[in-house]
C-alpha positions in Angstrom: 0.9 -53.0 -98.5 1.6 -55.7 -95.8 2.7 -53.7 -92.8 6.5 -53.6 -92.3 9.2 -51.5 -90.8 11.0 -48.8 -92.7 14.3 -50.8 -92.1 12.7 -53.7 -93.9 11.7 -51.5 -96.8 15.2 -50.2 -97.0 16.6 -53.7 -97.1 14.1 -54.7 -99.9 15.0 -51.7 -102.1 18.8 -51.7 -101.4 18.5 -48.3 -99.7 19.8 -46.5 -96.6 17.4 -45.4 -93.9 18.1 -42.0 -92.4 15.9 -41.2 -89.4 13.7 -43.2 -87.0 12.4 -46.6 -87.8 8.6 -46.9 -88.0 5.9 -49.3 -89.4 4.3 -48.3 -92.7 1.4 -50.0 -94.6 0.5 -47.5 -97.3 2.6 -46.4 -100.3 1.9 -43.3 -102.4 3.6 -41.6 -105.4 1.3 -38.6 -105.4 2.0 -36.2 -102.5 -1.6 -35.0 -102.6 -2.8 -38.5 -101.6 -0.4 -38.9 -98.7 -1.8 -39.4 -95.2 -0.4 -40.0 -91.8 2.0 -42.9 -91.6 2.3 -43.3 -95.4 5.5 -44.0 -97.4 6.0 -41.5 -100.2 8.1 -42.5 -103.2 9.6 -39.5 -105.0 9.5 -40.5 -108.7 11.1 -38.4 -111.4 8.8 -38.0 -114.4 8.7 -36.3 -117.7 6.6 -33.4 -116.4 7.4 -33.3 -112.7 9.9 -34.5 -110.1 8.5 -36.0 -106.9 11.5 -34.7 -105.0 10.0 -31.3 -105.3 7.1 -32.5 -103.1 8.9 -34.5 -100.4 8.6 -31.8 -97.8 4.9 -31.5 -98.6 4.4 -35.2 -98.2 6.3 -35.2 -94.8 4.2 -32.2 -93.7 1.0 -34.2 -94.5 2.2 -36.9 -92.1 4.2 -39.3 -94.2 6.4 -41.6 -92.0 9.2 -41.4 -94.6 10.0 -40.8 -98.2 12.1 -42.8 -100.6 14.4 -40.4 -102.4 17.1 -40.6 -105.0 20.5 -39.6 -103.6 21.0 -37.9 -100.3 17.8 -36.7 -98.6 17.5 -33.6 -96.5 15.3 -33.2 -93.4 12.8 -35.8 -92.1 13.0 -39.5 -92.3 14.1 -40.8 -95.8 15.3 -44.0 -97.5 18.1 -43.1 -99.9 18.3 -45.1 -103.1 20.2 -44.7 -106.4 17.0 -44.8 -108.4 13.5 -44.3 -107.0 11.8 -45.9 -110.0 13.8 -49.1 -109.5 13.1 -49.0 -105.8 9.4 -49.0 -106.4 9.7 -52.0 -108.6 11.9 -53.8 -106.0 9.4 -53.0 -103.2 6.5 -54.4 -105.3 8.5 -57.5 -106.0 9.1 -57.9 -102.3 5.4 -57.4 -101.7 4.6 -60.1 -104.2 6.9 -62.6 -102.4 5.0 -61.9 -99.2 1.7 -62.9 -100.8 2.4 -66.4 -102.2 -1.3 -67.4 -101.6 -2.5 -64.9 -104.3 -2.7 -66.0 -107.9 -1.6 -63.4 -110.3 -3.0 -63.0 -113.8 -1.1 -60.8 -116.2 -3.0 -59.5 -119.2 -0.9 -58.2 -122.1 -1.4 -57.4 -125.8 -1.9 -54.5 -128.2 -5.6 -54.0 -127.8 -8.3 -55.3 -125.4 -6.1 -55.5 -122.3 -8.3 -53.2 -120.1 -11.6 -54.7 -121.2 -10.3 -58.3 -120.6 -8.8 -57.3 -117.2 -12.0 -55.6 -116.0 -14.3 -58.4 -117.3 -12.2 -61.1 -115.6 -12.0 -59.0 -112.3 -15.8 -58.6 -112.3 -16.3 -62.3 -112.5 -13.5 -63.3 -110.1 -14.5 -60.8 -107.5 -17.8 -62.7 -107.1 -15.9 -65.6 -105.5 -12.4 -64.4 -104.5 -10.9 -61.4 -102.8 -9.7 -59.7 -106.0 -7.5 -56.8 -106.8 -7.1 -55.3 -110.3 -5.2 -52.2 -111.5 -7.5 -49.2 -112.0 -8.1 -47.9 -115.5 -5.0 -48.6 -117.6 -2.4 -48.1 -114.9 -0.3 -50.9 -116.5 3.3 -49.6 -116.6 6.4 -49.7 -114.3 4.5 -47.4 -111.9 0.9 -48.7 -112.2 1.7 -52.4 -111.9 3.8 -52.0 -108.7 1.2 -49.8 -107.1 -1.5 -52.4 -108.0 0.5 -54.9 -105.9 1.3 -52.5 -103.1 -2.3 -51.4 -102.8 -3.7 -55.0 -102.6 -5.3 -55.6 -99.2 -4.0 -58.3 -96.9 -5.6 -61.6 -97.7 -6.0 -60.8 -101.4 -6.6 -64.1 -103.3 -6.4 -63.0 -106.9 -4.6 -60.1 -108.6 -5.5 -59.3 -112.3 -2.8 -57.0 -113.6 -2.8 -55.4 -117.0 0.8 -55.1 -118.3 1.6 -52.6 -121.0 4.7 -52.2 -123.2 6.3 -49.3 -124.9 9.5 -51.1 -125.9 11.1 -54.5 -125.9 11.8 -55.8 -122.4 8.9 -53.9 -120.6 6.6 -56.9 -120.1 9.5 -59.2 -119.1 10.5 -56.6 -116.4 6.9 -56.5 -115.1 6.7 -60.3 -115.1 9.9 -60.4 -112.9 8.1 -58.1 -110.4 4.6 -59.6 -110.5 5.6 -63.3 -111.1 2.3 -64.2 -112.8 0.8 -67.7 -112.6 -1.3 -67.1 -115.7 -0.5 -64.8 -118.6 -2.9 -63.6 -121.4 -1.9 -62.3 -124.8 -5.0 -60.6 -126.3 -3.5 -59.8 -129.7 -0.5 -58.4 -131.5 -1.0 -55.1 -133.5 1.0 -52.1 -134.6 0.4 -50.1 -131.3 3.5 -48.0 -130.5 5.2 -48.8 -133.8 7.0 -45.5 -133.5 8.7 -46.7 -130.3 9.3 -50.3 -131.1 10.5 -49.4 -134.6 9.6 -52.6 -136.4 7.0 -55.4 -136.6 9.6 -57.9 -135.5 10.3 -56.0 -132.4 6.5 -55.9 -131.6 6.2 -59.6 -132.1 9.2 -60.3 -129.9 7.8 -58.1 -127.2 4.5 -60.0 -127.4 6.2 -63.3 -126.7 7.9 -62.1 -123.5 5.2 -63.2 -121.0 5.0 -66.6 -122.6 8.8 -67.0 -122.5 8.9 -65.8 -118.9 6.5 -68.5 -117.8 8.9 -71.2 -118.8 7.3 -74.5 -117.7 5.2 -72.8 -115.0 1.6 -71.7 -115.1 -0.7 -71.2 -118.0 -0.5 -69.1 -121.2 -3.9 -68.0 -122.5 -3.5 -67.1 -126.2 -5.7 -65.6 -128.8 -6.3 -68.4 -131.4 -7.6 -65.9 -133.9 -4.3 -64.0 -134.1 -1.8 -66.1 -136.1 1.2 -64.5 -134.4 -0.1 -65.0 -130.9 -1.3 -68.5 -131.7 2.3 -69.3 -132.9 3.6 -68.4 -129.4 2.0 -71.6 -128.2 4.2 -73.7 -130.5 7.3 -72.9 -128.5 5.7 -72.6 -125.1 6.7 -74.9 -122.3 3.8 -73.8 -120.1 0.3 -75.2 -120.5 -1.4 -73.3 -123.4 -5.1 -72.5 -123.5 -6.5 -70.7 -126.6 -9.6 -68.5 -127.0 -11.3 -67.0 -130.0 -14.3 -66.3 -132.2 -12.9 -67.3 -135.6 -10.5 -70.2 -135.3 -11.1 -73.4 -133.4 -10.1 -72.7 -129.8 -10.3 -74.2 -126.3 -12.7 -71.4 -125.2 -14.7 -70.1 -128.2 -17.7 -68.0 -129.1 -20.5 -69.3 -131.4 -24.1 -70.5 -131.7 -25.1 -68.0 -129.0 -22.7 -69.2 -126.3 -19.1 -69.1 -125.1 -18.0 -72.8 -125.2 -15.3 -74.9 -123.6 -13.9 -77.5 -126.0 -13.3 -80.9 -124.4 -12.5 -84.4 -125.7 -16.1 -85.3 -125.2 -17.5 -82.3 -127.0 -18.3 -78.6 -126.4 -19.7 -77.5 -123.0 -21.6 -74.2 -122.8 -20.1 -71.8 -120.2 -21.9 -68.5 -120.9 -24.9 -67.3 -123.0 -23.7 -64.5 -125.3 -27.0 -62.7 -124.5 -25.6 -62.1 -121.0 -23.0 -59.8 -122.4 -24.1 -56.2 -122.8 -21.1 -54.9 -124.8 -20.8 -53.3 -128.3 -18.6 -54.7 -131.0 -17.8 -58.1 -132.3 -14.2 -57.7 -131.1 -15.5 -57.3 -127.5 -16.6 -61.0 -127.7 -13.0 -61.9 -128.1 -12.3 -60.1 -124.8 -15.2 -61.9 -123.2 -13.8 -65.2 -124.4 -10.4 -64.3 -122.9 -12.0 -63.3 -119.6 -14.0 -66.5 -119.6 -10.8 -68.5 -120.1 -9.2 -66.7 -117.2 -12.2 -67.1 -114.9 -12.7 -70.8 -115.7 -9.1 -71.6 -115.0 -9.3 -69.7 -111.7 -12.3 -71.8 -110.7 -15.3 -69.5 -111.4 -18.4 -71.4 -112.4 -20.6 -70.7 -115.4 -23.3 -69.3 -113.2 -20.9 -66.8 -111.6 -19.8 -65.8 -115.1 -23.3 -65.1 -116.2 -24.2 -63.3 -113.0 -21.2 -61.0 -113.2 -21.4 -60.2 -116.9 -25.2 -59.5 -116.7 -24.3 -56.5 -114.6 -21.3 -55.5 -116.6 -22.3 -52.8 -119.1 -19.0 -51.8 -120.5 -16.1 -49.5 -119.7 -15.8 -45.7 -119.8 -14.1 -44.6 -123.0 -14.4 -48.1 -124.6 -17.2 -48.4 -127.1 -19.2 -46.2 -124.7 -22.6 -45.1 -126.1 -22.8 -41.5 -124.9 -26.2 -40.4 -126.2 -28.6 -40.6 -129.1 -30.2 -37.8 -131.1 -32.4 -38.1 -134.1 -31.6 -41.8 -134.4 -27.9 -41.1 -134.4 -25.7 -42.7 -131.7 -22.7 -41.0 -130.4 -20.0 -43.5 -129.4 -16.9 -42.7 -127.4 -14.0 -45.1 -128.1 -11.2 -42.7 -127.2 -9.1 -45.7 -126.0 -8.8 -46.7 -129.7 -5.4 -45.0 -129.9 -4.0 -47.1 -132.7 -5.1 -48.0 -136.2 -5.9 -51.7 -135.3 -8.2 -50.6 -132.5 -9.9 -48.0 -134.6 -10.6 -50.5 -137.4 -12.3 -52.8 -134.9 -14.4 -50.0 -133.7 -15.5 -49.0 -137.2 -16.4 -52.6 -138.1 -18.8 -52.7 -135.1 -21.3 -50.3 -136.6 -22.8 -49.2 -139.9 -23.2 -45.7 -141.4 -20.2 -44.5 -139.3 -18.9 -40.9 -139.3 -15.5 -41.4 -137.7 -13.6 -38.7 -135.9 -9.9 -39.7 -136.5 -6.6 -38.0 -135.7 -4.5 -36.4 -133.1 -0.8 -36.1 -132.5 0.8 -38.1 -135.3 3.5 -40.5 -134.2 3.4 -42.9 -137.1 0.9 -45.4 -138.3 -0.7 -46.3 -141.6 -4.2 -44.9 -141.9 -4.7 -46.7 -145.1 -5.4 -49.8 -143.0 -8.8 -48.1 -142.2 -9.8 -48.1 -145.8 -11.5 -51.5 -145.9 -13.5 -51.0 -142.6 -14.6 -47.6 -143.9 -15.6 -48.9 -147.3 -17.8 -51.4 -145.6 -19.1 -49.5 -142.6 -18.3 -45.8 -143.0 -19.9 -42.8 -144.6 -17.3 -40.1 -143.9 -14.3 -39.1 -141.7 -13.6 -35.9 -139.8 -9.9 -35.5 -139.3 -8.4 -33.6 -136.4 -5.0 -32.7 -135.0 -1.6 -32.8 -136.7 -2.5 -36.1 -138.3 -5.1 -34.4 -140.6 -2.9 -34.4 -143.8 -2.0 -38.1 -143.3 -5.6 -39.1 -142.7 -6.8 -37.2 -145.7 -4.1 -38.5 -148.0 -4.8 -42.1 -147.0 -8.6 -42.0 -147.0 -9.8 -39.3 -149.4 -10.5 -41.8 -152.2 -12.3 -44.1 -149.8 -14.9 -41.8 -148.1 -15.3 -38.0 -147.9 -12.8 -36.5 -145.5 -13.3 -33.2 -143.9 -11.1 -31.4 -141.3 -11.8 -29.7 -138.0 -9.6 -27.4 -135.9 -11.0 -28.6 -132.6 -12.9 -31.6 -131.1 -16.0 -29.3 -130.7 -15.9 -28.5 -134.4 -15.4 -32.1 -135.2 -18.5 -33.3 -133.3 -20.7 -30.7 -135.0 -19.3 -31.5 -138.5 -19.8 -35.2 -137.8 -23.4 -34.5 -136.7 -24.1 -32.6 -139.9 -22.9 -35.6 -141.9 -24.7 -38.3 -139.9 -27.8 -40.1 -141.1 -30.6 -41.8 -139.1 -29.5 -45.1 -137.6 -25.9 -44.0 -138.1 -23.1 -43.5 -135.6 -20.7 -40.6 -134.8 -17.7 -42.5 -133.5 -14.6 -41.1 -131.8 -11.8 -43.5 -132.6 -8.6 -41.5 -132.8 -6.2 -44.1 -134.2 -3.5 -41.8 -132.9 -1.6 -41.6 -129.6 -3.2 -38.3 -128.6 -4.9 -35.2 -129.8 -2.7 -32.1 -129.5 -4.9 -30.4 -127.1 -5.6 -33.3 -124.8 -3.2 -35.2 -122.5 -4.7 -38.7 -122.6 -7.5 -40.8 -123.8 -9.6 -40.2 -120.7 -9.5 -36.4 -121.2 -10.3 -36.8 -124.9 -13.3 -39.0 -124.0 -14.6 -36.5 -121.4 -14.2 -33.7 -123.9 -16.1 -35.6 -126.5 -19.0 -36.4 -124.1 -19.1 -32.8 -123.0 -19.4 -31.6 -126.6 -22.1 -34.2 -127.4 -24.1 -33.1 -124.5 -23.8 -29.4 -125.5 -25.0 -30.4 -129.0 -28.0 -32.2 -127.7 -28.9 -29.5 -125.2 -28.9 -26.9 -128.0 -31.3 -29.0 -130.0 
């Protein structure tokens, strides 16, 4: 955070400072990460309340804490809502860094890959900040802005949505110059409630731009492509199927111009699994090209980019069988893309069932799959939807699922973790699922 007085922070968040004024330049929401002079924001979450750790943060040397309601002891800034205060502080930070171009990446699938690919390229030329992992919500995005170093030239911010209005809110805070919509799928259908609500939410960043900036849209997705029809901002399309301004084909990523196609990047420079990843590469190329990165810097950055943890991650190989961790495939659309990237697939599917139509996996499995191992409370739904497509077996644990999948695998085949569900019962998030999968695979290989 750009250094500022606590009194200035209080003004930015509409709060009241109680205690001595001081300069702060670091913001933390985790008391364990607090150091001397930091500002601790006590957030109320589903599992814990940051107010329980205010004293700990102050004891660690925090200059102050932002608290909800009336504070007790130490220097605090009192606000009606600490979550809103974090958003307001980040919005104030954004206003203080007008020199930085902000790129917002949204969509159902591919956000993290696109964000990280673009950041890898842009960082070769600009002082670049990107949110770590998938920290893309009303906490992760503000912290991305507040943790940007002074002099940052480009911020690449992933923006997630769990309900209508989420991305519009994040846009108000981040004020992007460029927005990207990777695709529209059925992610979080259980929260949005309908396809129309998902489509409306997907349009929010394009509508927010108004006549400013650039909207980079997936030309292969008919819903996303249609957002361009009503857009007042400049529209740039990317894709691998439909004609697009930035498109993949004939061994290159191309830029379409009035004088013909110009090659920007050889596909051979991209070391990523899955045809759908080429769409993310095209999106990242569009971002980077608009931001001023050259084709040479694109190739150089992507030659050293070998993928993301928990995204189409080849964990190991045994007996000609590859084990692939795609634990971030937490909806049916993403799982379908994963399955279509391989042949002879044994797919581990399931988890905590929050809705979703597993029958949408039927066609990918007919073409690329050999069997499914179902796990978690979604097992009955997985079996009912897919039993007439491929053999479906069940497992009580991920450890059992890995071993069953290995027994079913054939040489040159793939054991693929692609949950197609929000979470397994026994694991909190995709990263923990992915780590557990890799641990079980290594055990299996060690025992061989």
